[in-house]
PDB file as gemmi writes it, atoms N, CA and C in Angstrom:
CRYST1    1.000    1.000    1.000  90.00  90.00  90.00 P 1                      
ATOM      1  N   MET A   1       0.985  -1.113  -0.064  1.00  0.00           N  
ATOM      2  CA  MET A   1       0.192  -0.057  -0.118  1.00  0.00           C  
ATOM      3  C   MET A   1       0.915   1.417  -0.197  1.00  0.00           C  
ATOM      4  N   ILE A   2       2.198   1.244   0.952  1.00  0.00           N  
ATOM      5  CA  ILE A   2       3.087   2.448   0.942  1.00  0.00           C  
ATOM      6  C   ILE A   2       3.453   2.886  -0.769  1.00  0.00           C  
ATOM      7  N   LYS A   3       3.442   1.502  -1.534  1.00  0.00           N  
ATOM      8  CA  LYS A   3       3.593   1.735  -3.039  1.00  0.00           C  
ATOM      9  C   LYS A   3       2.874   2.540  -3.949  1.00  0.00           C  
ATOM     10  N   ASN A   4       1.815   2.554  -3.193  1.00  0.00           N  
ATOM     11  CA  ASN A   4       0.218   3.285  -4.196  1.00  0.00           C  
ATOM     12  C   ASN A   4       0.835   4.564  -3.978  1.00  0.00           C  
ATOM     13  N   THR A   5       0.682   4.629  -2.374  1.00  0.00           N  
ATOM     14  CA  THR A   5       0.341   5.993  -1.577  1.00  0.00           C  
ATOM     15  C   THR A   5       1.390   7.121  -2.290  1.00  0.00           C  
ATOM     16  N   ALA A   6       2.709   6.346  -2.269  1.00  0.00           N  
ATOM     17  CA  ALA A   6       4.231   7.295  -2.851  1.00  0.00           C  
ATOM     18  C   ALA A   6       3.670   7.505  -4.292  1.00  0.00           C  
ATOM     19  N   PHE A   7       2.992   6.413  -4.786  1.00  0.00           N  
ATOM     20  CA  PHE A   7       2.391   6.942  -6.720  1.00  0.00           C  
ATOM     21  C   PHE A   7       1.609   8.001  -6.420  1.00  0.00           C  
ATOM     22  N   ALA A   8       0.769   7.731  -5.763  1.00  0.00           N  
ATOM     23  CA  ALA A   8      -0.593   8.736  -5.953  1.00  0.00           C  
ATOM     24  C   ALA A   8      -0.437   9.926  -5.621  1.00  0.00           C  
ATOM     25  N   GLU A   9       0.683  10.326  -4.580  1.00  0.00           N  
ATOM     26  CA  GLU A   9       1.340  11.876  -3.957  1.00  0.00           C  
ATOM     27  C   GLU A   9       2.057  11.878  -5.013  1.00  0.00           C  
ATOM     28  N   ALA A  10       2.914  11.218  -5.435  1.00  0.00           N  
ATOM     29  CA  ALA A  10       3.587  11.665  -7.223  1.00  0.00           C  
ATOM     30  C   ALA A  10       3.110  12.366  -7.984  1.00  0.00           C  
ATOM     31  N   LEU A  11       1.533  11.804  -8.255  1.00  0.00           N  
ATOM     32  CA  LEU A  11       1.004  11.850  -9.549  1.00  0.00           C  
ATOM     33  C   LEU A  11       0.612  13.246  -8.996  1.00  0.00           C  
ATOM     34  N   ASP A  12      -0.071  13.568  -7.412  1.00  0.00           N  
ATOM     35  CA  ASP A  12      -1.053  14.736  -7.354  1.00  0.00           C  
ATOM     36  C   ASP A  12      -0.045  15.679  -7.721  1.00  0.00           C  
ATOM     37  N   ALA A  13       1.128  15.408  -7.016  1.00  0.00           N  
ATOM     38  CA  ALA A  13       2.294  16.441  -7.408  1.00  0.00           C  
ATOM     39  C   ALA A  13       2.457  17.150  -8.713  1.00  0.00           C  
ATOM     40  N   ALA A  14       2.740  16.186  -9.447  1.00  0.00           N  
ATOM     41  CA  ALA A  14       2.725  16.622 -10.613  1.00  0.00           C  
ATOM     42  C   ALA A  14       1.641  17.117 -11.607  1.00  0.00           C  
ATOM     43  N   GLU A  15       0.580  16.797 -10.867  1.00  0.00           N  
ATOM     44  CA  GLU A  15      -0.758  17.530 -11.571  1.00  0.00           C  
ATOM     45  C   GLU A  15      -0.638  19.348 -11.240  1.00  0.00           C  
ATOM     46  N   HIS A  16      -0.177  19.248 -10.329  1.00  0.00           N  
ATOM     47  CA  HIS A  16      -0.155  20.721  -9.862  1.00  0.00           C  
ATOM     48  C   HIS A  16       1.027  20.875 -10.458  1.00  0.00           C  
ATOM     49  N   LEU A  17       1.745  21.191 -11.332  1.00  0.00           N  
ATOM     50  CA  LEU A  17       2.778  21.922 -12.053  1.00  0.00           C  
ATOM     51  C   LEU A  17       1.762  22.400 -13.372  1.00  0.00           C  
ATOM     52  N   ASP A  18       2.884  23.289 -14.082  1.00  0.00           N  
ATOM     53  CA  ASP A  18       2.647  24.104 -15.000  1.00  0.00           C  
ATOM     54  C   ASP A  18       2.445  22.804 -15.920  1.00  0.00           C  
ATOM     55  N   PRO A  19       1.726  22.912 -17.125  1.00  0.00           N  
ATOM     56  CA  PRO A  19       2.151  22.439 -18.250  1.00  0.00           C  
ATOM     57  C   PRO A  19       3.451  21.929 -18.935  1.00  0.00           C  
ATOM     58  N   ASP A  20       4.329  23.182 -19.064  1.00  0.00           N  
ATOM     59  CA  ASP A  20       5.512  22.596 -18.941  1.00  0.00           C  
ATOM     60  C   ASP A  20       6.662  22.066 -18.391  1.00  0.00           C  
ATOM     61  N   ALA A  21       6.020  22.538 -17.333  1.00  0.00           N  
ATOM     62  CA  ALA A  21       7.075  21.461 -16.065  1.00  0.00           C  
ATOM     63  C   ALA A  21       6.323  20.088 -16.329  1.00  0.00           C  
ATOM     64  N   GLN A  22       5.045  19.707 -16.712  1.00  0.00           N  
ATOM     65  CA  GLN A  22       4.883  18.922 -16.287  1.00  0.00           C  
ATOM     66  C   GLN A  22       5.343  17.683 -17.923  1.00  0.00           C  
ATOM     67  N   VAL A  23       5.699  18.627 -19.165  1.00  0.00           N  
ATOM     68  CA  VAL A  23       6.744  18.320 -19.791  1.00  0.00           C  
ATOM     69  C   VAL A  23       7.669  17.236 -19.681  1.00  0.00           C  
ATOM     70  N   GLU A  24       8.278  18.262 -19.376  1.00  0.00           N  
ATOM     71  CA  GLU A  24       9.793  18.179 -18.737  1.00  0.00           C  
ATOM     72  C   GLU A  24       9.783  17.004 -17.635  1.00  0.00           C  
ATOM     73  N   LEU A  25       8.878  17.141 -16.724  1.00  0.00           N  
ATOM     74  CA  LEU A  25       8.934  15.977 -16.159  1.00  0.00           C  
ATOM     75  C   LEU A  25       9.086  14.473 -16.942  1.00  0.00           C  
ATOM     76  N   ILE A  26       8.176  14.646 -17.641  1.00  0.00           N  
ATOM     77  CA  ILE A  26       8.075  13.177 -18.775  1.00  0.00           C  
ATOM     78  C   ILE A  26       9.303  12.805 -19.168  1.00  0.00           C  
ATOM     79  N   ALA A  27       9.842  13.689 -19.595  1.00  0.00           N  
ATOM     80  CA  ALA A  27      11.651  14.027 -20.802  1.00  0.00           C  
ATOM     81  C   ALA A  27      12.193  13.470 -19.342  1.00  0.00           C  
ATOM     82  N   VAL A  28      12.083  14.244 -18.368  1.00  0.00           N  
ATOM     83  CA  VAL A  28      13.027  13.989 -17.605  1.00  0.00           C  
ATOM     84  C   VAL A  28      13.148  12.157 -17.380  1.00  0.00           C  
ATOM     85  N   LEU A  29      11.738  12.233 -17.189  1.00  0.00           N  
ATOM     86  CA  LEU A  29      11.865  10.608 -16.454  1.00  0.00           C  
ATOM     87  C   LEU A  29      12.209   9.399 -17.927  1.00  0.00           C  
ATOM     88  N   ASN A  30      11.343   9.724 -18.712  1.00  0.00           N  
ATOM     89  CA  ASN A  30      11.685   8.745 -19.744  1.00  0.00           C  
ATOM     90  C   ASN A  30      13.343   8.958 -20.184  1.00  0.00           C  
ATOM     91  N   ARG A  31      14.381   9.832 -20.070  1.00  0.00           N  
ATOM     92  CA  ARG A  31      15.532   9.777 -20.257  1.00  0.00           C  
ATOM     93  C   ARG A  31      15.752   8.827 -18.929  1.00  0.00           C  
ATOM     94  N   ARG A  32      15.747   9.347 -17.464  1.00  0.00           N  
ATOM     95  CA  ARG A  32      16.299   8.311 -16.263  1.00  0.00           C  
ATOM     96  C   ARG A  32      15.822   7.006 -16.618  1.00  0.00           C  
ATOM     97  N   LEU A  33      14.626   6.869 -17.432  1.00  0.00           N  
ATOM     98  CA  LEU A  33      14.318   5.068 -17.792  1.00  0.00           C  
ATOM     99  C   LEU A  33      14.963   4.833 -18.809  1.00  0.00           C  
ATOM    100  N   ALA A  34      15.238   5.346 -19.718  1.00  0.00           N  
ATOM    101  CA  ALA A  34      16.133   4.916 -21.012  1.00  0.00           C  
ATOM    102  C   ALA A  34      17.277   4.650 -20.489  1.00  0.00           C  
ATOM    103  N   GLU A  35      18.410   5.694 -19.489  1.00  0.00           N  
ATOM    104  CA  GLU A  35      19.549   5.300 -19.227  1.00  0.00           C  
ATOM    105  C   GLU A  35      19.416   3.839 -18.060  1.00  0.00           C  
ATOM    106  N   ARG A  36      18.699   3.701 -17.362  1.00  0.00           N  
ATOM    107  CA  ARG A  36      18.379   2.812 -16.750  1.00  0.00           C  
ATOM    108  C   ARG A  36      18.558   1.421 -17.316  1.00  0.00           C  
ATOM    109  N   GLY A  37      17.832   1.325 -18.889  1.00  0.00           N  
ATOM    110  CA  GLY A  37      17.473   0.707 -19.701  1.00  0.00           C  
ATOM    111  C   GLY A  37      18.890  -0.146 -20.267  1.00  0.00           C  
ATOM    112  N   ARG A  38      20.112   0.646 -21.089  1.00  0.00           N  
ATOM    113  CA  ARG A  38      21.045   1.054 -20.792  1.00  0.00           C  
ATOM    114  C   ARG A  38      22.239   0.456 -19.963  1.00  0.00           C  
ATOM    115  N   GLU A  39      21.547   1.124 -19.334  1.00  0.00           N  
ATOM    116  CA  GLU A  39      22.784   0.420 -18.006  1.00  0.00           C  
ATOM    117  C   GLU A  39      22.627  -1.799 -17.436  1.00  0.00           C  
ATOM    118  N   ARG A  40      21.011  -1.920 -17.679  1.00  0.00           N  
ATOM    119  CA  ARG A  40      20.628  -2.846 -17.518  1.00  0.00           C  
ATOM    120  C   ARG A  40      20.996  -4.195 -18.625  1.00  0.00           C  
ATOM    121  N   ILE A  41      21.133  -3.348 -19.459  1.00  0.00           N  
ATOM    122  CA  ILE A  41      21.868  -3.869 -21.047  1.00  0.00           C  
ATOM    123  C   ILE A  41      23.547  -4.390 -20.919  1.00  0.00           C  
ATOM    124  N   ALA A  42      24.038  -3.126 -20.665  1.00  0.00           N  
ATOM    125  CA  ALA A  42      25.555  -3.128 -20.308  1.00  0.00           C  
ATOM    126  C   ALA A  42      26.113  -4.027 -18.949  1.00  0.00           C  
ATOM    127  N   ALA A  43      24.810  -4.623 -18.299  1.00  0.00           N  
ATOM    128  CA  ALA A  43      25.382  -5.501 -17.114  1.00  0.00           C  
ATOM    129  C   ALA A  43      25.077  -6.690 -17.880  1.00  0.00           C  
ATOM    130  N   THR A  44      24.069  -6.746 -18.545  1.00  0.00           N  
ATOM    131  CA  THR A  44      23.697  -8.565 -19.095  1.00  0.00           C  
ATOM    132  C   THR A  44      25.280  -8.765 -19.905  1.00  0.00           C  
ATOM    133  N   VAL A  45      25.254  -7.928 -20.799  1.00  0.00           N  
ATOM    134  CA  VAL A  45      26.668  -7.936 -21.648  1.00  0.00           C  
ATOM    135  C   VAL A  45      28.322  -8.571 -20.845  1.00  0.00           C  
ATOM    136  N   GLU A  46      28.041  -7.518 -19.579  1.00  0.00           N  
ATOM    137  CA  GLU A  46      29.363  -7.959 -19.192  1.00  0.00           C  
ATOM    138  C   GLU A  46      29.339  -9.073 -18.688  1.00  0.00           C  
ATOM    139  N   GLN A  47      28.326  -9.716 -17.767  1.00  0.00           N  
ATOM    140  CA  GLN A  47      28.258 -10.963 -17.532  1.00  0.00           C  
ATOM    141  C   GLN A  47      28.291 -11.772 -18.337  1.00  0.00           C  
ATOM    142  N   ALA A  48      28.069 -11.671 -19.921  1.00  0.00           N  
ATOM    143  CA  ALA A  48      27.949 -12.512 -21.224  1.00  0.00           C  
ATOM    144  C   ALA A  48      29.286 -13.022 -21.238  1.00  0.00           C  
ATOM    145  N   ARG A  49      29.937 -11.657 -21.520  1.00  0.00           N  
ATOM    146  CA  ARG A  49      31.245 -11.917 -21.343  1.00  0.00           C  
ATOM    147  C   ARG A  49      31.897 -12.671 -20.490  1.00  0.00           C  
ATOM    148  N   ARG A  50      32.075 -12.372 -19.386  1.00  0.00           N  
ATOM    149  CA  ARG A  50      32.493 -13.069 -18.082  1.00  0.00           C  
ATOM    150  C   ARG A  50      32.336 -14.426 -18.296  1.00  0.00           C  
ATOM    151  N   GLU A  51      30.832 -14.700 -18.583  1.00  0.00           N  
ATOM    152  CA  GLU A  51      30.692 -16.427 -18.512  1.00  0.00           C  
ATOM    153  C   GLU A  51      31.655 -16.883 -19.796  1.00  0.00           C  
ATOM    154  N   PHE A  52      30.894 -15.969 -20.706  1.00  0.00           N  
ATOM    155  CA  PHE A  52      32.378 -16.728 -22.195  1.00  0.00           C  
ATOM    156  C   PHE A  52      34.060 -17.012 -21.736  1.00  0.00           C  
ATOM    157  N   ALA A  53      34.286 -15.665 -21.398  1.00  0.00           N  
ATOM    158  CA  ALA A  53      35.829 -15.870 -20.594  1.00  0.00           C  
ATOM    159  C   ALA A  53      35.998 -17.218 -20.035  1.00  0.00           C  
ATOM    160  N   SER A  54      35.031 -17.628 -19.116  1.00  0.00           N  
ATOM    161  CA  SER A  54      35.199 -18.409 -18.203  1.00  0.00           C  
ATOM    162  C   SER A  54      35.326 -19.642 -18.717  1.00  0.00           C  
ATOM    163  N   GLY A  55      34.079 -20.121 -20.202  1.00  0.00           N  
ATOM    164  CA  GLY A  55      34.248 -20.764 -20.552  1.00  0.00           C  
ATOM    165  C   GLY A  55      32.984 -21.667 -20.232  1.00  0.00           C  
ATOM    166  N   GLN A  56      31.825 -20.635 -19.784  1.00  0.00           N  
ATOM    167  CA  GLN A  56      30.508 -21.118 -19.136  1.00  0.00           C  
ATOM    168  C   GLN A  56      29.334 -21.243 -20.222  1.00  0.00           C  
ATOM    169  N   SER A  57      29.703 -20.373 -21.678  1.00  0.00           N  
ATOM    170  CA  SER A  57      29.182 -20.245 -22.515  1.00  0.00           C  
ATOM    171  C   SER A  57      29.865 -20.618 -24.028  1.00  0.00           C  
ATOM    172  N   LYS A  58      28.927 -20.771 -24.788  1.00  0.00           N  
ATOM    173  CA  LYS A  58      29.833 -21.134 -26.208  1.00  0.00           C  
ATOM    174  C   LYS A  58      28.964 -19.944 -27.559  1.00  0.00           C  
ATOM    175  N   PRO A  59      29.742 -19.708 -28.177  1.00  0.00           N  
ATOM    176  CA  PRO A  59      29.539 -18.864 -29.363  1.00  0.00           C  
ATOM    177  C   PRO A  59      27.988 -19.692 -29.953  1.00  0.00           C  
ATOM    178  N   MET A  60      26.721 -19.046 -30.353  1.00  0.00           N  
ATOM    179  CA  MET A  60      26.258 -19.332 -31.143  1.00  0.00           C  
ATOM    180  C   MET A  60      25.296 -18.571 -32.327  1.00  0.00           C  
ATOM    181  N   THR A  61      25.052 -19.257 -33.031  1.00  0.00           N  
ATOM    182  CA  THR A  61      24.275 -18.390 -34.462  1.00  0.00           C  
ATOM    183  C   THR A  61      22.955 -18.143 -33.685  1.00  0.00           C  
ATOM    184  N   ALA A  62      22.309 -17.163 -34.368  1.00  0.00           N  
ATOM    185  CA  ALA A  62      20.784 -16.730 -34.098  1.00  0.00           C  
ATOM    186  C   ALA A  62      19.673 -17.713 -34.203  1.00  0.00           C  
ATOM    187  N   ALA A  63      20.049 -18.455 -35.217  1.00  0.00           N  
ATOM    188  CA  ALA A  63      19.189 -19.639 -35.589  1.00  0.00           C  
ATOM    189  C   ALA A  63      19.552 -20.256 -34.585  1.00  0.00           C  
ATOM    190  N   GLU A  64      20.598 -20.791 -33.740  1.00  0.00           N  
ATOM    191  CA  GLU A  64      20.718 -21.790 -32.603  1.00  0.00           C  
ATOM    192  C   GLU A  64      20.451 -21.200 -31.535  1.00  0.00           C  
ATOM    193  N   ILE A  65      20.208 -19.681 -31.439  1.00  0.00           N  
ATOM    194  CA  ILE A  65      19.887 -19.188 -30.337  1.00  0.00           C  
ATOM    195  C   ILE A  65      17.672 -19.329 -30.572  1.00  0.00           C  
ATOM    196  N   VAL A  66      17.679 -19.061 -31.469  1.00  0.00           N  
ATOM    197  CA  VAL A  66      15.824 -18.975 -31.345  1.00  0.00           C  
ATOM    198  C   VAL A  66      15.692 -20.649 -31.495  1.00  0.00           C  
ATOM    199  N   ARG A  67      15.908 -21.477 -32.034  1.00  0.00           N  
ATOM    200  CA  ARG A  67      15.702 -22.790 -31.618  1.00  0.00           C  
ATOM    201  C   ARG A  67      15.860 -23.076 -29.876  1.00  0.00           C  
ATOM    202  N   GLU A  68      17.214 -22.785 -29.192  1.00  0.00           N  
ATOM    203  CA  GLU A  68      17.041 -23.190 -27.811  1.00  0.00           C  
ATOM    204  C   GLU A  68      15.816 -22.677 -27.462  1.00  0.00           C  
ATOM    205  N   ALA A  69      15.387 -21.212 -27.681  1.00  0.00           N  
ATOM    206  CA  ALA A  69      14.734 -20.621 -26.597  1.00  0.00           C  
ATOM    207  C   ALA A  69      13.436 -21.443 -27.423  1.00  0.00           C  
ATOM    208  N   VAL A  70      12.718 -21.891 -28.467  1.00  0.00           N  
ATOM    209  CA  VAL A  70      11.790 -22.254 -28.305  1.00  0.00           C  
ATOM    210  C   VAL A  70      11.816 -23.903 -28.196  1.00  0.00           C  
ATOM    211  N   SER A  71      12.759 -24.405 -27.776  1.00  0.00           N  
ATOM    212  CA  SER A  71      12.956 -25.633 -27.029  1.00  0.00           C  
ATOM    213  C   SER A  71      12.246 -26.110 -25.650  1.00  0.00           C  
TER     214      SER A  71                                                      
END                                                                             
């Protein structure tokens, strides 16, 4: 319930901003979300590189990856 309260409070605060500030808030949030997404991808790539370097994974073609994912 705390999460919902915090969200409701943030939404209420955003509604009190003027329209230009609301647009800027959305832009800032979108940039932050994109950055977090890039950080997650970079962490995944780094983990995959470590696994490959230690012999825990092997190179695969795209078709092999799809076949393995479907099975």
